[in-house]
C-alpha positions as CSV (number, residue, x, y, z in Angstrom):
1,M,-0.3,0.0,-0.1
2,S,1.2,3.4,-0.7
3,A,1.6,6.1,2.0
4,M,-1.5,7.7,0.6
5,G,-3.1,4.8,0.9
6,H,-2.2,4.2,4.2
7,L,-3.0,7.6,5.0
8,I,-6.4,7.5,3.8
9,S,-6.8,4.4,5.8
10,R,-5.9,5.7,8.8
11,F,-8.0,8.8,8.5
12,P,-10.5,8.3,6.2
13,H,-12.3,11.3,7.0
14,R,-9.5,13.6,5.6
15,E,-9.1,11.4,2.3
16,L,-10.2,14.8,0.2
17,S,-7.7,16.5,1.8
18,I,-5.1,14.0,1.5
19,R,-5.8,13.4,-1.9
20,R,-6.1,17.4,-2.7
21,L,-2.5,18.2,-0.9
22,F,-0.7,15.0,-2.4
23,A,-1.6,16.7,-5.9
24,H,-0.3,20.2,-4.7
25,S,2.4,20.0,-2.4
26,A,5.8,18.6,-3.2
27,E,6.6,19.2,0.3
28,F,3.7,17.0,1.3
29,R,4.6,14.5,-1.0
30,A,8.1,14.0,0.2
31,I,6.6,13.6,3.7
32,C,4.5,10.9,2.5
33,A,7.3,9.3,1.1
34,D,9.7,9.1,4.4
35,Y,6.2,8.2,5.7
36,E,6.2,5.2,3.7
37,E,9.9,4.6,4.0
38,A,9.2,4.4,8.0
39,L,5.9,2.1,7.6
40,A,8.2,-0.4,5.5
41,A,11.4,-0.1,8.0
42,L,8.5,-0.4,11.4
43,Q,7.1,-3.8,9.6
44,H,10.6,-5.1,8.4
45,W,11.6,-4.7,12.2
46,E,8.8,-6.0,13.8
47,T,9.0,-9.1,11.7
48,A,12.5,-9.8,12.7
49,N,11.3,-9.6,16.4
50,Y,14.0,-6.9,16.8
51,D,11.8,-4.4,19.5
52,A,14.6,-1.7,19.8
53,K,14.5,-0.6,16.0
54,A,10.9,-1.1,15.7
55,Q,10.2,1.2,18.6
56,E,12.5,3.6,17.0
57,Y,10.5,3.4,13.7
58,R,7.1,3.7,15.5
59,V,7.9,6.4,16.9
60,F,9.5,8.3,13.6
61,A,6.0,7.3,12.0
62,A,4.2,8.5,14.8
63,E,6.2,12.0,14.3
64,L,5.5,12.1,10.6
65,E,1.9,11.7,11.3
66,M,2.0,14.3,13.4
67,E,3.4,16.6,10.9
68,I,1.0,15.2,8.0
69,L,-2.0,16.0,10.4
70,R,-0.4,19.6,10.8
71,M,0.3,20.1,7.3
72,L,-3.7,18.9,6.6
73,D,-4.8,21.1,9.0
74,L,-2.7,24.0,7.9
75,S,-4.2,23.3,4.3
76,T,-7.9,23.3,5.1
77,E,-7.3,26.9,7.3
78,M,-5.8,28.4,4.0
79,K,-8.9,27.7,2.5
80,P,-12.4,30.2,2.4
């Protein structure tokens, strides 16, 4: 699943905003790519039963989610 797919499944009520911002913001797309990589690394370390590394990526993915939500909030505040 793509980062946008993960975000939409995690925040289905924000789907339209996610799609709009993804289409119009290179910065948002870059953060989404980082989020996708963090989720892939998290899955890898969870599968490998390496809890310390998995926790690092769990925290990183959560931080990226917060940034993504902040960007979504800002983009909806800017709309008339």
